[in-house]
C-alpha positions as a Markdown table, in Angstrom:
| # | Residue | x | y | z |
|---|---|---|---|---|
| 1 | Met | 0.0 | 0.0 | 0.0 |
| 2 | Val | 2.9 | 2.3 | 0.8 |
| 3 | Lys | 4.5 | 1.5 | -2.5 |
| 4 | Glu | 1.3 | 2.1 | -4.4 |
| 5 | Ala | 0.8 | 5.4 | -2.7 |
| 6 | Ala | 4.4 | 6.4 | -3.5 |
| 7 | Asp | 3.9 | 5.5 | -7.2 |
| 8 | Gln | 0.7 | 7.5 | -7.4 |
| 9 | Arg | 2.4 | 10.5 | -5.8 |
| 10 | Ile | 5.3 | 10.1 | -8.3 |
| 11 | Gln | 2.8 | 10.1 | -11.2 |
| 12 | Glu | 1.1 | 13.2 | -9.8 |
| 13 | Leu | 4.4 | 15.0 | -9.5 |
| 14 | Lys | 5.4 | 14.0 | -13.1 |
| 15 | Lys | 2.0 | 15.3 | -14.3 |
| 16 | Glu | 2.4 | 18.6 | -12.5 |
| 17 | Glu | 6.0 | 18.9 | -13.8 |
| 18 | Phe | 4.8 | 18.2 | -17.3 |
| 19 | Asn | 2.0 | 20.8 | -17.1 |
| 20 | Lys | 4.4 | 23.3 | -15.8 |
| 21 | Met | 6.9 | 22.6 | -18.6 |
| 22 | Phe | 4.0 | 22.8 | -21.1 |
| 23 | Glu | 2.9 | 26.1 | -19.8 |
| 24 | Gln | 6.4 | 27.5 | -19.9 |
| 25 | Gln | 6.9 | 26.2 | -23.4 |
| 26 | Met | 3.6 | 27.8 | -24.5 |
| 27 | Ser | 4.6 | 31.1 | -22.8 |
| 28 | Leu | 8.0 | 30.9 | -24.6 |
| 29 | Asn | 6.3 | 30.2 | -27.9 |
| 30 | Gly | 4.0 | 33.2 | -27.3 |
| 31 | Asp | 7.0 | 35.4 | -26.5 |
| 32 | Ile | 8.7 | 34.2 | -29.7 |
| 33 | Glu | 5.5 | 34.9 | -31.7 |
| 34 | Arg | 5.2 | 38.3 | -30.2 |
| 35 | Ala | 8.8 | 39.0 | -31.0 |
| 36 | His | 8.2 | 38.0 | -34.6 |
| 37 | Gln | 5.2 | 40.2 | -34.7 |
| 38 | Ile | 7.2 | 43.1 | -33.3 |
| 39 | Phe | 10.0 | 42.6 | -35.8 |
| 40 | Ala | 7.5 | 42.3 | -38.6 |
| 41 | Ala | 5.8 | 45.6 | -37.5 |
| 42 | Lys | 9.2 | 47.3 | -37.4 |
| 43 | Asp | 10.0 | 46.1 | -40.9 |
| 44 | Glu | 6.7 | 47.3 | -42.1 |
| 45 | Asn | 7.1 | 50.7 | -40.4 |
| 46 | Asn | 10.5 | 51.1 | -42.0 |
| 47 | Arg | 9.1 | 50.1 | -45.4 |
| 48 | Leu | 6.3 | 52.6 | -45.0 |
| 49 | Arg | 8.6 | 55.3 | -43.8 |
| 50 | Gln | 10.9 | 54.8 | -46.8 |
| 51 | Glu | 7.9 | 54.8 | -49.2 |
| 52 | Lys | 6.6 | 58.0 | -47.5 |
| 53 | Gln | 9.9 | 59.7 | -47.9 |
| 54 | Phe | 10.1 | 58.6 | -51.6 |
| 55 | Leu | 6.6 | 60.0 | -52.3 |
| 56 | Lys | 7.5 | 63.2 | -50.4 |
| 57 | Asn | 10.6 | 63.7 | -52.5 |
| 58 | Lys | 8.6 | 63.1 | -55.6 |
| 59 | Val | 5.9 | 65.6 | -54.6 |
| 60 | Asp | 8.6 | 68.2 | -53.7 |
| 61 | Glu | 10.2 | 67.7 | -57.1 |
| 62 | Leu | 6.9 | 68.2 | -58.8 |
| 63 | Lys | 6.3 | 71.3 | -56.7 |
| 64 | Lys | 9.6 | 72.7 | -57.7 |
| 65 | Arg | 9.0 | 72.0 | -61.4 |
| 66 | Val | 5.4 | 72.9 | -61.6 |
| 67 | Leu | 4.3 | 75.0 | -58.6 |
| 68 | Trp | 7.2 | 76.6 | -56.6 |
| 69 | Asn | 5.3 | 78.6 | -54.0 |
| 70 | Asp | 2.6 | 79.3 | -56.6 |
| 71 | Pro | 0.4 | 76.1 | -56.6 |
| 72 | Val | -1.6 | 76.5 | -59.8 |
| 73 | Met | -3.2 | 73.2 | -59.2 |
| 74 | Met | -4.9 | 74.4 | -56.1 |
| 75 | Leu | -8.0 | 76.5 | -56.8 |
| 76 | Ser | -7.7 | 78.3 | -53.4 |
| 77 | Ala | -4.2 | 79.4 | -54.3 |
| 78 | Leu | -5.1 | 81.0 | -57.6 |
| 79 | Pro | -4.1 | 84.7 | -57.5 |
| 80 | Glu | -6.8 | 87.3 | -57.6 |
| 81 | Lys | -6.9 | 89.1 | -60.9 |
| 82 | Lys | -8.7 | 92.3 | -61.7 |
| 83 | Met | -9.9 | 92.5 | -65.3 |
| 84 | Ile | -11.3 | 95.2 | -67.6 |
| 85 | Phe | -13.4 | 94.5 | -70.7 |
| 86 | Lys | -12.2 | 96.8 | -73.5 |
| 87 | Gly | -13.5 | 95.1 | -76.6 |
| 88 | His | -16.8 | 95.2 | -78.5 |
| 89 | Val | -19.5 | 92.6 | -78.5 |
| 90 | Ala | -20.5 | 91.7 | -82.1 |
| 91 | Asn | -23.5 | 89.6 | -81.1 |
| 92 | Lys | -25.3 | 88.3 | -78.1 |
| 93 | Glu | -23.6 | 84.9 | -78.2 |
| 94 | Asp | -20.2 | 86.6 | -77.6 |
| 95 | Met | -21.4 | 88.3 | -74.4 |
| 96 | Asn | -21.0 | 85.1 | -72.4 |
| 97 | Lys | -17.5 | 84.3 | -73.7 |
| 98 | Leu | -14.3 | 85.4 | -72.0 |
| 99 | Met | -10.9 | 84.9 | -73.7 |
| 100 | Leu | -8.0 | 84.3 | -71.4 |
| 101 | Thr | -4.3 | 84.5 | -72.5 |
| 102 | Pro | -2.2 | 82.0 | -70.5 |
| 103 | Leu | 0.7 | 83.6 | -68.5 |
| 104 | Ile | 2.4 | 80.7 | -66.9 |
| 105 | His | 5.1 | 81.2 | -64.2 |
| 106 | Tyr | 7.5 | 78.3 | -64.4 |
| 107 | Pro | 10.1 | 77.8 | -61.6 |
| 108 | Leu | 13.7 | 77.3 | -62.4 |
| 109 | Pro | 15.9 | 75.5 | -59.8 |
| 110 | Gly | 19.5 | 76.3 | -59.4 |
| 111 | Gly | 21.8 | 74.7 | -61.9 |
| 112 | Ser | 19.2 | 74.6 | -64.7 |
| 113 | Ala | 18.5 | 76.3 | -68.0 |
| 114 | Leu | 15.6 | 76.7 | -70.4 |
| 115 | Val | 16.4 | 76.5 | -74.1 |
| 116 | Thr | 13.7 | 77.5 | -76.6 |
| 117 | Phe | 14.4 | 76.5 | -80.2 |
| 118 | Glu | 12.9 | 77.9 | -83.4 |
| 119 | Glu | 11.9 | 74.5 | -84.5 |
| 120 | Ala | 9.9 | 72.0 | -82.4 |
| 121 | Glu | 11.7 | 69.1 | -84.1 |
| 122 | Val | 15.0 | 70.2 | -82.7 |
| 123 | Ala | 13.6 | 70.3 | -79.1 |
| 124 | Gln | 12.2 | 66.8 | -79.5 |
| 125 | Arg | 15.5 | 65.5 | -80.8 |
| 126 | Ile | 17.4 | 67.1 | -77.8 |
| 127 | Ile | 15.0 | 65.5 | -75.3 |
| 128 | Glu | 15.3 | 62.1 | -77.0 |
| 129 | Met | 19.1 | 62.2 | -76.7 |
| 130 | Arg | 18.6 | 62.8 | -72.9 |
| 131 | Glu | 22.2 | 63.3 | -71.9 |
| 132 | His | 24.5 | 65.9 | -73.4 |
| 133 | Met | 28.3 | 66.4 | -73.0 |
| 134 | Val | 28.8 | 70.2 | -73.1 |
| 135 | Glu | 32.4 | 71.5 | -73.7 |
| 136 | Leu | 33.2 | 74.5 | -71.6 |
| 137 | Asn | 36.1 | 75.7 | -73.7 |
| 138 | Cys | 33.9 | 78.2 | -75.5 |
| 139 | Gly | 35.4 | 77.1 | -78.8 |
| 140 | Glu | 39.0 | 77.4 | -77.7 |
| 141 | Glu | 41.5 | 74.5 | -78.2 |
| 142 | Leu | 42.6 | 73.2 | -74.9 |
| 143 | Glu | 45.0 | 70.3 | -74.1 |
| 144 | Glu | 43.0 | 68.8 | -71.3 |
| 145 | Leu | 39.5 | 68.7 | -72.9 |
| 146 | Asp | 38.3 | 66.0 | -70.4 |
| 147 | Trp | 38.6 | 68.6 | -67.7 |
| 148 | Cys | 36.3 | 71.0 | -69.6 |
| 149 | Arg | 33.2 | 68.9 | -70.2 |
| 150 | Val | 30.0 | 68.6 | -68.1 |
| 151 | Arg | 27.2 | 66.2 | -68.4 |
| 152 | Val | 23.7 | 67.8 | -68.4 |
| 153 | Gln | 20.2 | 66.2 | -68.6 |
| 154 | Ala | 17.6 | 67.4 | -71.1 |
| 155 | Val | 13.9 | 66.9 | -70.1 |
| 156 | Pro | 10.6 | 68.2 | -71.5 |
| 157 | Val | 8.9 | 71.2 | -70.0 |
| 158 | Glu | 5.4 | 70.3 | -68.8 |
| 159 | Ile | 3.0 | 72.9 | -67.5 |
| 160 | Leu | -0.6 | 73.0 | -66.4 |
| 161 | Leu | -3.1 | 74.9 | -68.5 |
| 162 | Pro | -6.8 | 75.6 | -67.8 |
| 163 | Ser | -9.0 | 73.5 | -70.0 |
| 164 | Ala | -12.4 | 74.6 | -68.5 |
| 165 | Leu | -13.1 | 77.7 | -66.5 |
| 166 | Glu | -16.4 | 79.0 | -65.1 |
| 167 | Ile | -16.7 | 82.4 | -63.5 |
| 168 | Arg | -19.7 | 83.8 | -61.7 |
| 169 | Leu | -19.9 | 87.6 | -62.3 |
| 170 | Thr | -21.8 | 89.8 | -59.9 |
| 171 | Gln | -22.1 | 93.6 | -60.0 |
| 172 | Asn | -20.8 | 95.6 | -57.0 |
| 173 | Ser | -23.7 | 97.7 | -55.8 |
| 174 | Arg | -21.6 | 100.4 | -54.3 |
| 175 | Ser | -18.7 | 100.7 | -56.7 |
| 176 | Ile | -18.1 | 102.3 | -60.1 |
| 177 | Leu | -15.3 | 102.0 | -62.7 |
| 178 | Val | -14.0 | 105.3 | -63.9 |
| 179 | Ser | -12.1 | 105.3 | -67.2 |
| 180 | Asp | -11.0 | 107.6 | -70.1 |
| 181 | Leu | -9.1 | 109.6 | -67.5 |
| 182 | Pro | -6.9 | 112.4 | -68.9 |
| 183 | Ser | -3.2 | 112.2 | -69.0 |
| 184 | Leu | -2.1 | 114.9 | -66.5 |
| 185 | Asp | 1.3 | 115.8 | -65.1 |
| 186 | Met | 0.4 | 114.5 | -61.6 |
| 187 | Ser | 1.0 | 111.4 | -59.5 |
| 188 | Lys | -1.6 | 108.6 | -59.1 |
| 189 | Asp | -2.2 | 109.5 | -55.5 |
| 190 | Asp | -3.0 | 113.1 | -56.5 |
| 191 | Leu | -5.3 | 112.0 | -59.2 |
| 192 | Leu | -7.1 | 109.7 | -56.8 |
| 193 | Asp | -7.5 | 112.7 | -54.4 |
| 194 | Lys | -9.0 | 114.8 | -57.1 |
| 195 | Leu | -11.4 | 112.1 | -58.2 |
| 196 | Glu | -12.5 | 111.4 | -54.6 |
| 197 | Leu | -13.1 | 115.1 | -54.0 |
| 198 | Phe | -15.2 | 115.4 | -57.2 |
| 199 | Phe | -17.3 | 112.3 | -56.7 |
| 200 | Ser | -17.9 | 113.0 | -53.0 |
| 201 | Lys | -20.0 | 116.0 | -53.8 |
| 202 | Thr | -23.7 | 115.5 | -54.0 |
| 203 | Lys | -24.0 | 118.2 | -56.7 |
| 204 | Asn | -21.9 | 116.0 | -59.0 |
| 205 | Gly | -24.2 | 113.0 | -58.3 |
| 206 | Gly | -21.8 | 111.4 | -55.8 |
| 207 | Ser | -21.5 | 110.9 | -52.0 |
| 208 | Glu | -19.0 | 109.9 | -49.4 |
| 209 | Val | -16.2 | 107.8 | -51.0 |
| 210 | Glu | -15.3 | 104.8 | -48.9 |
| 211 | Ser | -12.3 | 103.6 | -50.9 |
| 212 | Arg | -10.5 | 104.3 | -54.2 |
| 213 | Glu | -7.8 | 102.4 | -56.1 |
| 214 | Phe | -6.2 | 102.1 | -59.5 |
| 215 | Leu | -6.6 | 98.8 | -61.2 |
| 216 | Asp | -3.4 | 96.9 | -61.8 |
| 217 | Asn | -1.6 | 97.7 | -65.1 |
| 218 | Ser | -4.4 | 100.1 | -66.2 |
| 219 | Ser | -5.5 | 103.7 | -66.1 |
| 220 | Gln | -8.9 | 102.9 | -64.6 |
| 221 | Val | -10.0 | 103.7 | -61.1 |
| 222 | Val | -12.5 | 101.9 | -58.9 |
| 223 | Leu | -14.5 | 104.1 | -56.5 |
| 224 | Thr | -16.6 | 102.6 | -53.7 |
| 225 | Phe | -19.2 | 104.7 | -52.0 |
| 226 | Ala | -20.4 | 104.4 | -48.4 |
| 227 | Gln | -24.1 | 104.6 | -49.3 |
| 228 | Asp | -26.3 | 102.4 | -51.5 |
| 229 | Gly | -27.8 | 103.8 | -54.7 |
| 230 | Val | -25.1 | 106.3 | -55.5 |
| 231 | Ala | -23.2 | 104.0 | -57.9 |
| 232 | Glu | -26.4 | 103.0 | -59.7 |
| 233 | Arg | -27.3 | 106.7 | -60.5 |
| 234 | Leu | -23.8 | 107.4 | -61.8 |
| 235 | Ile | -23.8 | 104.3 | -63.9 |
| 236 | Glu | -27.1 | 105.2 | -65.5 |
| 237 | Lys | -25.5 | 108.5 | -66.7 |
| 238 | Gly | -22.6 | 106.6 | -68.3 |
| 239 | His | -20.4 | 109.8 | -68.5 |
| 240 | Thr | -19.8 | 112.9 | -66.5 |
| 241 | Gln | -17.8 | 116.1 | -66.8 |
| 242 | Ala | -15.1 | 115.9 | -64.0 |
| 243 | Phe | -13.2 | 119.0 | -62.9 |
| 244 | Ile | -9.6 | 118.0 | -62.3 |
| 245 | Lys | -6.7 | 120.3 | -61.8 |
| 246 | Gly | -8.5 | 123.4 | -63.2 |
| 247 | Gly | -9.7 | 121.6 | -66.3 |
| 248 | Glu | -13.0 | 119.9 | -67.3 |
| 249 | Tyr | -12.7 | 116.3 | -68.7 |
| 250 | Lys | -15.3 | 113.9 | -69.8 |
| 251 | Val | -14.8 | 110.5 | -68.0 |
| 252 | Lys | -16.6 | 107.3 | -68.5 |
| 253 | Ile | -18.5 | 105.5 | -65.7 |
| 254 | Ser | -19.1 | 101.8 | -65.9 |
| 255 | Pro | -20.3 | 99.1 | -63.5 |
| 256 | Cys | -17.7 | 97.3 | -61.4 |
| 257 | Met | -18.0 | 93.5 | -61.7 |
| 258 | Asn | -16.7 | 90.9 | -59.2 |
| 259 | Gly | -15.8 | 87.5 | -60.6 |
| 260 | Asp | -15.6 | 84.3 | -58.6 |
| 261 | Ile | -14.2 | 81.1 | -60.1 |
| 262 | Thr | -16.8 | 78.4 | -59.6 |
| 263 | Lys | -15.1 | 75.7 | -61.7 |
| 264 | Leu | -11.6 | 75.1 | -62.9 |
| 265 | Gln | -10.1 | 72.2 | -64.8 |
| 266 | Leu | -6.4 | 71.9 | -65.7 |
| 267 | Gln | -4.7 | 69.6 | -68.1 |
| 268 | Pro | -0.9 | 69.0 | -68.5 |
| 269 | Ser | 0.6 | 70.4 | -71.6 |
| 270 | Arg | 4.1 | 70.1 | -73.0 |
| 271 | Cys | 6.0 | 73.0 | -74.5 |
| 272 | Pro | 6.9 | 71.9 | -78.0 |
| 273 | Arg | 9.9 | 74.2 | -78.6 |
| 274 | Thr | 11.4 | 74.4 | -75.1 |
| 275 | Val | 13.8 | 72.1 | -73.2 |
| 276 | Leu | 14.8 | 72.1 | -69.6 |
| 277 | Leu | 18.5 | 71.4 | -68.8 |
| 278 | Leu | 19.3 | 70.1 | -65.4 |
| 279 | Gly | 22.5 | 69.3 | -63.5 |
| 280 | Ile | 24.5 | 72.3 | -64.7 |
| 281 | Pro | 27.5 | 72.8 | -62.3 |
| 282 | Asp | 28.5 | 76.3 | -61.2 |
| 283 | Val | 31.9 | 76.4 | -62.9 |
| 284 | Leu | 31.5 | 79.5 | -65.2 |
| 285 | Ser | 30.1 | 82.9 | -64.8 |
| 286 | Ala | 26.4 | 83.2 | -65.7 |
| 287 | Glu | 27.2 | 85.1 | -68.9 |
| 288 | Ser | 29.8 | 82.6 | -70.0 |
| 289 | Met | 27.6 | 79.6 | -69.2 |
| 290 | Arg | 24.7 | 81.1 | -71.3 |
| 291 | Asp | 27.1 | 81.6 | -74.2 |
| 292 | Thr | 28.5 | 78.1 | -73.9 |
| 293 | Leu | 25.1 | 76.4 | -73.8 |
| 294 | Glu | 23.8 | 78.5 | -76.7 |
| 295 | Ile | 26.9 | 77.6 | -78.8 |
| 296 | His | 26.6 | 73.9 | -77.9 |
| 297 | Phe | 22.9 | 73.5 | -78.7 |
| 298 | Gln | 23.1 | 75.5 | -81.9 |
| 299 | Lys | 25.4 | 73.0 | -83.5 |
| 300 | Ala | 23.5 | 70.6 | -85.8 |
| 301 | Ser | 26.3 | 68.0 | -85.3 |
| 302 | Arg | 25.2 | 67.7 | -81.7 |
| 303 | Gly | 21.5 | 67.4 | -82.6 |
| 304 | Gly | 20.8 | 71.1 | -82.0 |
| 305 | Gly | 19.5 | 74.0 | -84.1 |
| 306 | Glu | 18.8 | 77.7 | -84.0 |
| 307 | Val | 18.1 | 78.9 | -80.5 |
| 308 | Asp | 15.3 | 81.4 | -80.0 |
| 309 | Ala | 15.8 | 82.1 | -76.3 |
| 310 | Leu | 17.9 | 80.8 | -73.4 |
| 311 | Ala | 17.6 | 81.4 | -69.7 |
| 312 | Tyr | 20.1 | 80.1 | -67.1 |
| 313 | Val | 20.0 | 80.0 | -63.3 |
| 314 | Pro | 23.3 | 79.3 | -61.5 |
| 315 | Ala | 23.5 | 76.7 | -58.7 |
| 316 | Gly | 22.4 | 78.1 | -55.4 |
| 317 | His | 19.8 | 80.5 | -57.0 |
| 318 | Thr | 16.3 | 80.2 | -58.2 |
| 319 | Gly | 14.4 | 81.8 | -61.0 |
| 320 | Val | 11.1 | 82.1 | -62.7 |
| 321 | Ala | 10.4 | 81.8 | -66.4 |
| 322 | Val | 7.2 | 83.3 | -67.8 |
| 323 | Phe | 5.5 | 81.4 | -70.7 |
| 324 | Val | 3.0 | 83.2 | -73.0 |
| 325 | Glu | 0.9 | 81.9 | -75.8 |
| 326 | Asp | 2.9 | 80.9 | -78.9 |
| 327 | Thr | 1.5 | 83.0 | -81.7 |
| 328 | Gly | 4.1 | 81.9 | -84.3 |
């Protein structure tokens, strides 16, 4: 009986020891699995961090090439532009049409150049060649030519142009547009003072002037009155005889319209005659580098042709090129 009790006790102890070892093994397996999960999560985080940095670099590069502190793609970042209609409407269908001339500001990073050729075929050929070895000897014979060559990259110039634009026009109830102003020997501020004084008098059909300003790049003035109804009465007259600096001049009064962009669609467009050169080292003066690049890309033996325009920005600087509609 004692032996049987001892054997039974031994079996119980073995069973307890086995359960304890099993629990330890399971706990160890859980730790290993958790460790694998942690390592896998760290690897995934590193991969995502690298992918995020890659995408960020790509976005920054696009911003430098297309936006550069002036994000055209963002509707909210479009600059406010004051416009004046100076043309004549031939028929009623043309009254709802507004012709816009593109004026694209293109950023130029340091160590780059824009080359515009007279022929689009030349620009396409330069882009297809991709890499170009430019000799910096400016046509002079040197013994160590290998020391006087740089490798530059030629890439196309892609810009965003508006493909669809909708503008909601509303008339400002308190403002008028004054045009046909005389050319007088006086500053703009003095002329604004004279106009404000004239249109603030009730005998001239005006009232208290709240604000006045010249429209950008024009000789037209916007006057805003403090009271309602004043602008409407003046607009109905169309013209008035204004007394300015001792003289009487006939000026035109028109409604002042406010335009809000309600829809804007953009599409990428490639400049057919312009090439962007990248990777230009700062080894020559700006004038010498421009001459060197122009000489190189004018030679037909190097795939070039007649250069229409060239803009160069040295390393460490930035520039902006303005593109207008090609009427040629």
